[in-house]
Structure formats: structure tokens, C-alpha cells
Residue frames as a rotation matrix with the C-alpha (Angstrom) as fourth column:
VAL 1
-0.474 0.397 -0.786 96.13
-0.826 0.108 0.553 112.37
0.305 0.911 0.277 126.94
GLU 2
-0.092 0.552 0.828 93.30
-0.559 0.660 -0.502 109.95
-0.824 -0.509 0.248 127.59
ASN 3
-0.272 -0.043 -0.961 93.48
-0.908 0.341 0.242 106.97
0.318 0.939 -0.131 125.26
LEU 4
-0.066 0.392 0.918 91.40
-0.727 0.611 -0.313 103.85
-0.684 -0.688 0.245 125.79
PRO 5
-0.119 0.062 -0.991 92.17
-0.935 0.330 0.132 101.54
0.335 0.942 0.019 122.86
THR 6
-0.932 -0.265 -0.247 92.41
-0.185 0.935 -0.303 98.42
0.311 -0.237 -0.920 125.02
LEU 7
-0.639 0.762 0.110 88.93
0.007 0.148 -0.989 98.96
-0.770 -0.631 -0.099 126.42
SER 8
0.225 0.804 -0.550 87.22
-0.552 -0.360 -0.752 100.04
-0.803 0.473 0.363 123.21
GLY 9
0.065 -0.283 0.957 89.24
0.563 0.802 0.200 98.09
-0.824 0.525 0.211 120.65
ILE 10
0.940 0.289 0.182 89.39
0.319 -0.555 -0.769 101.18
-0.121 0.780 -0.613 118.42
ASN 11
-0.069 -0.996 -0.058 92.57
0.737 -0.090 0.670 102.23
-0.672 0.003 0.740 116.67
ILE 12
0.968 0.249 -0.029 93.19
0.173 -0.746 -0.643 105.61
-0.182 0.617 -0.765 114.99
TYR 13
0.086 -0.996 -0.004 96.47
0.391 0.030 0.920 105.97
-0.916 -0.080 0.392 113.09
PRO 14
-0.171 -0.908 -0.382 98.89
0.810 0.091 -0.579 107.42
0.561 -0.408 0.720 112.14
ASN 15
0.917 0.371 0.148 99.33
0.218 -0.775 0.593 110.02
0.335 -0.512 -0.791 114.84
PRO 16
-0.182 0.335 -0.925 100.74
-0.283 -0.918 -0.277 112.54
-0.942 0.211 0.262 114.11
PHE 17
0.153 0.336 0.929 99.21
0.796 0.515 -0.317 112.58
-0.585 0.789 -0.188 110.61
ALA 18
-0.875 -0.455 -0.164 99.71
0.238 -0.700 0.673 114.62
-0.421 0.550 0.721 107.45
ASP 19
-0.726 0.628 -0.280 96.48
-0.642 -0.473 0.604 114.29
0.247 0.618 0.746 105.43
ASN 20
0.138 0.797 -0.587 94.72
-0.465 0.576 0.673 111.01
0.875 0.180 0.450 106.22
ILE 21
-0.543 -0.208 0.814 93.86
-0.807 0.397 -0.437 108.99
-0.232 -0.894 -0.383 109.30
THR 22
-0.431 0.436 -0.790 92.57
-0.183 0.815 0.549 105.45
0.884 0.381 -0.272 109.44
VAL 23
-0.251 0.458 0.853 89.86
-0.964 -0.042 -0.261 104.62
-0.084 -0.888 0.453 111.96
GLN 24
-0.509 -0.027 -0.860 89.72
-0.284 0.949 0.139 100.93
0.812 0.315 -0.490 112.75
PRO 25
0.189 0.648 0.738 86.86
-0.962 -0.029 0.273 99.80
0.198 -0.761 0.617 114.99
LYS 26
-0.542 -0.376 0.752 87.07
-0.637 0.767 -0.076 96.55
-0.548 -0.520 -0.655 116.92
GLU 27
-0.554 0.465 0.690 84.13
0.609 0.792 -0.044 95.12
-0.568 0.396 -0.722 115.04
ASN 28
-0.865 0.282 0.414 81.86
0.225 -0.520 0.824 96.33
0.448 0.806 0.387 112.27
SER 29
-0.026 0.872 -0.489 79.31
0.989 -0.048 -0.137 98.33
-0.143 -0.488 -0.861 114.21
LYS 30
0.352 0.271 0.896 77.89
0.570 -0.822 0.025 101.79
0.743 0.502 -0.443 113.66
MET 31
0.039 -0.408 -0.912 79.92
0.909 -0.364 0.202 104.51
-0.414 -0.837 0.357 115.39
ARG 32
0.884 0.228 0.409 80.17
0.373 -0.871 -0.321 108.27
0.283 0.436 -0.854 115.13
LEU 33
-0.140 -0.969 -0.204 83.51
0.990 -0.144 0.003 110.06
-0.032 -0.201 0.979 114.87
THR 34
0.924 0.302 0.234 83.69
0.312 -0.950 -0.004 113.72
0.221 0.076 -0.972 115.88
ILE 35
-0.125 -0.987 -0.100 86.85
0.981 -0.108 -0.164 115.82
0.151 -0.118 0.981 115.74
TYR 36
0.910 0.398 -0.119 87.18
0.415 -0.877 0.242 119.22
-0.008 -0.270 -0.963 117.42
ASP 37
0.223 -0.852 0.474 89.89
0.298 -0.403 -0.865 121.84
0.928 0.334 0.164 117.02
ALA 38
-0.600 -0.646 -0.472 91.88
0.623 -0.008 -0.782 123.36
0.501 -0.763 0.407 119.89
ILE 39
-0.933 0.281 0.225 89.20
-0.355 -0.824 -0.442 125.97
0.061 -0.493 0.868 120.65
GLY 40
-0.640 0.669 0.378 86.30
0.030 0.513 -0.858 123.51
-0.768 -0.538 -0.348 120.58
ASN 41
-0.010 0.630 -0.776 84.91
-0.903 -0.340 -0.264 124.04
-0.430 0.698 0.572 117.09
LEU 42
0.456 0.254 0.853 83.58
0.056 0.948 -0.312 120.95
-0.888 0.190 0.419 115.32
ALA 43
-0.262 -0.669 -0.696 86.02
-0.752 -0.311 0.582 120.15
-0.605 0.676 -0.421 112.50
TYR 44
-0.682 0.024 -0.731 84.70
-0.537 0.663 0.522 116.77
0.497 0.749 -0.439 111.35
ASP 45
-0.291 0.661 0.692 81.66
-0.672 0.374 -0.639 114.57
-0.681 -0.651 0.335 111.98
LYS 46
-0.259 0.172 -0.950 80.99
-0.836 0.452 0.310 111.23
0.483 0.875 0.027 110.31
THR 47
0.544 0.439 0.715 79.28
-0.676 0.734 0.064 107.92
-0.497 -0.519 0.696 110.96
ILE 48
-0.335 -0.701 -0.629 81.51
-0.893 0.449 -0.025 104.92
0.300 0.554 -0.777 110.33
ILE 49
0.755 0.635 0.165 80.73
-0.656 0.737 0.166 101.22
-0.016 -0.233 0.972 110.25
GLN 50
0.840 -0.534 0.099 84.04
0.539 0.842 -0.032 99.59
-0.066 0.081 0.995 109.31
THR 51
-0.080 -0.944 -0.321 87.73
0.663 -0.291 0.690 100.48
-0.745 -0.158 0.649 108.91
THR 52
0.800 0.462 0.384 87.69
0.600 -0.584 -0.547 103.85
-0.029 0.667 -0.744 107.16
VAL 53
-0.455 -0.890 0.025 90.38
0.882 -0.447 0.147 106.14
-0.119 0.089 0.989 105.73
ILE 54
0.667 0.702 -0.250 89.46
0.695 -0.707 -0.129 109.77
-0.268 -0.088 -0.959 106.34
ASN 55
-0.169 -0.677 0.717 90.97
0.815 -0.505 -0.284 112.68
0.554 0.536 0.637 104.44
LEU 56
0.644 0.311 -0.699 91.66
0.696 -0.617 0.367 115.58
-0.317 -0.723 -0.614 106.82
SER 57
-0.305 -0.842 0.446 93.92
0.949 -0.309 0.064 117.56
0.084 0.443 0.893 104.49
GLN 58
0.159 0.457 0.875 91.60
0.408 -0.837 0.364 120.58
0.899 0.299 -0.320 104.84
LEU 59
0.886 0.171 -0.432 92.45
0.461 -0.213 0.861 120.93
0.056 -0.962 -0.268 108.54
SER 60
0.586 -0.703 0.403 95.13
-0.558 -0.711 -0.428 123.35
0.587 0.026 -0.809 109.72
HIS 61
-0.236 -0.760 -0.606 98.24
0.191 0.575 -0.796 122.10
0.953 -0.304 0.009 111.49
GLY 62
-0.370 0.054 0.927 97.76
-0.813 -0.502 -0.295 121.64
0.450 -0.863 0.230 115.22
PHE 63
-0.995 0.025 0.095 96.05
-0.042 0.763 -0.645 119.57
-0.088 -0.646 -0.758 117.91
TYR 64
-0.268 0.948 -0.171 92.58
-0.707 -0.073 0.703 118.06
0.654 0.310 0.690 117.64
SER 65
-0.629 0.202 0.751 90.39
-0.556 0.559 -0.615 116.07
-0.544 -0.804 -0.240 120.03
ALA 66
-0.531 0.434 -0.727 88.80
-0.544 0.483 0.686 112.99
0.649 0.761 -0.020 118.49
PHE 67
-0.473 0.485 0.736 85.81
-0.676 0.336 -0.656 111.23
-0.565 -0.808 0.169 120.02
ILE 68
-0.775 0.348 -0.528 84.12
-0.180 0.678 0.712 107.99
0.606 0.647 -0.463 119.03
TRP 69
-0.457 0.742 0.491 80.52
-0.820 -0.137 -0.557 107.51
-0.346 -0.657 0.670 120.10
ALA 70
-0.852 0.352 -0.388 78.39
0.104 0.840 0.533 104.36
0.513 0.414 -0.752 120.10
GLU 71
0.011 0.975 -0.224 74.70
0.698 0.153 0.700 104.90
0.716 -0.164 -0.678 120.78
ASN 72
0.592 0.234 0.771 75.31
-0.111 -0.924 0.365 108.31
0.798 -0.301 -0.521 122.43
ASN 73
0.919 -0.392 -0.054 77.99
0.131 0.173 0.976 106.91
-0.373 -0.904 0.210 124.76
LYS 74
0.527 -0.823 -0.211 81.54
-0.808 -0.408 -0.426 108.19
0.265 0.395 -0.880 124.40
ILE 75
0.979 -0.144 0.143 83.67
0.091 0.941 0.325 105.08
-0.181 -0.305 0.935 124.12
PHE 76
0.199 -0.952 0.232 86.97
0.976 0.215 0.044 106.50
-0.091 0.218 0.972 122.89
LYS 77
0.994 -0.010 -0.112 88.88
-0.018 -0.997 -0.069 109.80
-0.111 0.071 -0.991 123.14
THR 78
0.202 -0.975 0.088 92.32
0.910 0.220 0.352 110.73
-0.362 0.009 0.932 121.87
VAL 79
0.478 -0.185 -0.859 94.34
-0.236 -0.969 0.077 113.75
-0.846 0.166 -0.507 120.79
LEU 80
0.567 -0.284 0.773 95.35
0.803 0.400 -0.442 113.88
-0.184 0.872 0.455 117.12
ILE 81
0.102 -0.623 -0.775 98.24
0.041 -0.776 0.629 115.97
-0.994 -0.096 -0.053 115.87
LYS 82
0.881 0.172 0.441 98.15
0.447 0.005 -0.895 117.36
-0.156 0.985 -0.073 112.32
GLN 83
-0.049 -0.990 -0.134 101.67
0.709 -0.129 0.694 117.94
-0.704 -0.061 0.708 111.00
């Protein structure tokens, strides 16, 4: 699992999660969150600017890859586990 919170200052919690995750950027700047399922299908895509609670209750249980982008540069990647 690649996780770069110390470099990017981004925190995504809790993990594993049941219905909601909180995305906490280092500073209030425009970022894009994309989440993909285990076979690579886009499951979620949203632009965030500040700490945001995201409801992912519609997702099935399993593993997801989450990416945070700033100006088309991937600055954060982690694996999320939906319980």
C-alpha cells in the first residue's frame, strides 16, 4: 500500500470505513478525489476544497483505490477498505 500523508499533508479516515470517509487536505486548496473499485471502474469523483465528509454507503464491501489530484498531478494514493 502506497500512502504519502507526510508528503502531501492529506488525511483520509476512518479506514476501514462503513459508510462515510472524511477527507482532510493540508490546506484549503482545490483538489480532485477519485475512487476506483478493485477492477478499475470509477466509483466516485468529486472536487473538494476543504475538509469534507463523503457518504460512500452506496459502494459494495471491498477494496478501493483512492487518488487525490492537484492540477492534474497525483499527490496522494491509498487503499480504502469498505466494511
